[in-house]
N, C-alpha and C positions, 0 to 999 in steps of 0.2 A: 439359302438355294444356291447350291455348290456347283463348280462344274462336274464333277461327278455324277451329280443327279441328271443334269441335262444331257450329257452323253447319252442317257438312256432313254431320252423323253424326245424321239422322233416326231412323234404326233402332235406334241405340245402347240397348242393355239394362245393361250393366255395364263398368265399368274396372277390369280387376284388376291389383292392383298384387302381384307376387310378391316382395314383400320387406318392409322394416317401414313406416318413417315414410312417409305420403303426402302431407305437406305440400309438398315439392319437386315433385310431382308435379300436385297439383290445388290450387289458390287458392281462398281464402275466397269472392271473387268468383265463380268459375267454378262452385262449388258453388251459391251463391245464384240465380246468372242460369241456371243449366243443369240442373244434376242434379237439384236438388230440384222446378223446376217440371215436368222432363220426366219424373221417376221413375226415374232412372239410378241404379243401385247402385255405390258406390265400395267395391272390397273390398281389405283389405288382410291380408298373410299373416303379420302381425306373432304372431299367435296360435302359428304353427308356429315363429317364432324362439326365442319364449318358453321352449318347452321347452329350448333349449339353453343359454340365457343362465340360466335357473333351474337346472339341472344344474350349472353352472359356478360359480354364484353358492354353492351349497350346499359344493360341492368347494372351493371359496376360503374359504369358513367354516372348513373342516374343516384345510385346508392352514394356513391362518393361526394358527389357536389352538394347532395341535398343533407348528407350528415345524418341520416336515418338511423345508421347503426351507431352512432354515437348520442343520438339522440335517446334512443333505447335502451343502449347502456346505463347511460346516466340516470334515467327515470328509474329502472330497475334498482339501481345502487343508492341513489339519493332520494327519491321521490320529488324532486324538482322538478316544476312543469316549464319549459322553456327558460333553461339557464341562460344568462346572458353571455357566459364563457363559449357558448357554441352558435356558429353562424346560422340565422334562422332565414336568411334573404340574400339572393345572388343571382349572377346569371347561370341559370341551370341549362339543361339542354336546348329546351325550346328558343330556336333563333340565336343560338350560340355558334362559335367557331372551333369546329372540332378537327384535332390533327389525326391523319391514320397513318402510322408508319408500316409500310409494305402494302402492296396490291396482293396480297397472298388470297388464296381461297377464303381466308376470314376476314380480312380486311376489305375485299370487295363484298362480301355479304354485310359487313359492318355498314359499307356507304350504302348500300341499297336500303338499309334499316333506318338510317339516317334521316333519309329523304322526308320522313313522314314529321320530323321535328322541324322543319324548315331552318335546318342549320345550316351553316357554308363550312363543306367539308374540303380541308387541304390534305394533300396526299403528297407523302415522301415514299419514292420507288425511282431507284435508279435504272431500273430495267422496264419503265413504263414510261411511254412519248405524254406530252402535253394533250394531242389528240385522244389517245387512248383514256387518260385521265377524266377528260371533259364527257366521255362517253359514258363514263362509269358515274359522273355526277359530281366530280372533283376537280379541284385546283391543283395542278402540279407545281411543287415548290421543292427549294432545297430544305436540308433537315433543320437548320438554323432559323430560318425562315418561319417554320411550321411551328416550332416552339416559342418562337416570339409573337406570333399571332393569334396563337390557340388560346381559347377558355379551358379545353380540356383535350388530353391527347391518349390514344389508346394505340399498345404497342404491339404488332401482330408479323414482325419480321423473323425469319426462320434462324436456327443456331447453327451459323457456318464460320467459318474463320473471318469473314469480311464484316460480319454482324456481331464480333466479339467486342464487348464494351462500345457498341456503336453509339450509345448516348451516354454522354458523361458529364463532368461539371459544367463544360462551356454551354451545352444544351439545355441541362437542369436550371442553370441562373438565368438563361432568357424566358422561362415560365413566367408569367405574372402572379402576383399575390393572389391568392386564393384558388389558383389553377388545380384540375384534377388529373392525375395521371393514373391510369391503368395500364398492367402488362399481363396479357394472358399467354404471352407467346412463350419465352423462356427467360429464364434470369441472368443468362449470359449477356442478354443484347444490353443489360445496362448495367453501368458501372455502382456497384453496390455502395462502394464509398461514398462517391460522390453523391449516390441517392440518401444514402444516411444523412450525409450533411445538410444535405437540404430539407429532408424530414423533419430532422430535430430543430431546425429553426421554427417549425409550426406554420410556415407560411403557403404550403401544399397540402393536398389532399391525395395520399396514396391507397389503390387498390391493387393489391398484388396476389394474383393467382398463382404465379410462379416466383421461384426466388433461387439464389444460387448460395448454400444447398437446398436439398428440399427435405424434410422441413428445415427451418431455421434453428440453431442451435438455441436450447432454455436460455441462455444467457445474451440472446441476441439485443441490441438495443431496440430493434425494430418492433418488437413485440410489446415494449413499453410504452410506445407513440400514440396517443390517443387519435391521432389525425393519420395513421396508418393502419388499414384494414386488412388482413392475410387471409386468404381463402387457401384451402388445402386441394389447389391444384384440382378442381371440379368443374372448370368453365366447359369442359367436353362434355358434360353428364348432360342426358336428357332423352326421354324416349322418343321424341321427335326425329333427333339425327340418328338415334340406334335403328330405328325402324328405316329410316332412307338408307344406312348402311346395307342393310339386306335387299332391300329395293335395287339399289343402284348394282350391287354386286350381282345379282340375278340377271338382270338386264346386260351387263357387261359382258357376263359368260355368254348370254344366247347371241349376243351381236356378234361376239369373235366367233363363234362357231358358224354362225351365217355369212361371214365375210364381210359383216357390215362395221362401218365406224363404231368404235366404243368410246361412249361418253365418260371420263374419268380417266382415259388413258394417260400414263405417264409420258410426256415430251422428253425422248432421251438427250435433247441437246441441252435441256435446263437442267440436267441432273445435279450439278455441282452446285446450285443454287437454292436447291429443294430443303425443306427441313428434316 
C-alpha cells in the first residue's frame, strides 16, 4: 500500500488484511502520513490465525513431552514395544509449569487453552504488567526465571530487532533436564547455535515449527536428532482459523463503514513491536 495509491483514495475507511503481519502491507511512514491523519483503520486477521497457532502449540507441547512421535517412529522402524531408551513417564502437561514467551495474540490464546490442564503459567513480556498477566491467568516473570522454573516453554515472540536471538545459551542452560521447548513464532527468536548445543546433549525435547533458515539444509545436525521434531511451518493451518479470518474481516469492514469500533484494528502506537 503506497502513498501513490492513498493519494487517490479520498473515501477510504479501512484497509483489511486477511492474514497476519501487516508490516509488508503498510509502512510506518504511510501510517503516519495518511492513515492516522485521515482516520483510516488498518485491520489484521492475526487474531483468527492465532486460534490455529495456539492449538498447534499446545498440541506440540503434548507431542514433545509425551514423545509420541519418537515412539511411533521407533515402532515403525524396529517393531520394539516401549523401548527403554525412550522416556515413557514424566511430568507431562497436566499440573505442570508452562512458560509462555510473549503475550502476543497467540500467546494469549495459549494461556487461555492451558487453563483446562491445571497448569501454572509463567509469562515473559516486557510490555505487559503483572496485573494484566494475572487477568490472563499467568504470573509475569523475567525471562531467566521463566526458563529456570518451567517444565515446558512455548515461544510466541514477534521477529523484531529486540527479539533477535532473545533466547540464547544462558536461557537454554536454565531449562531442567527433560524440559520441552516449542517454537511456533520465528526461528530468529532463538540462537540456533546455542539451541543445537543443548539439543545435541539429549537433555531437552524440541518441537520446531519454525527455523532459520526454512527449511533447514539437508546436512543440518538438527535433522539427525531424535529429540528434535521439525514441522514444516504448519502451525497456522486449520479450517477453524481460516473460517474466522473471513468472519472477522467481514465484521471489520461492516463496523468501519458504520463508524463503529473495529475488532482487530491495529494499534498504531504498537506498530514497531508487531510481528
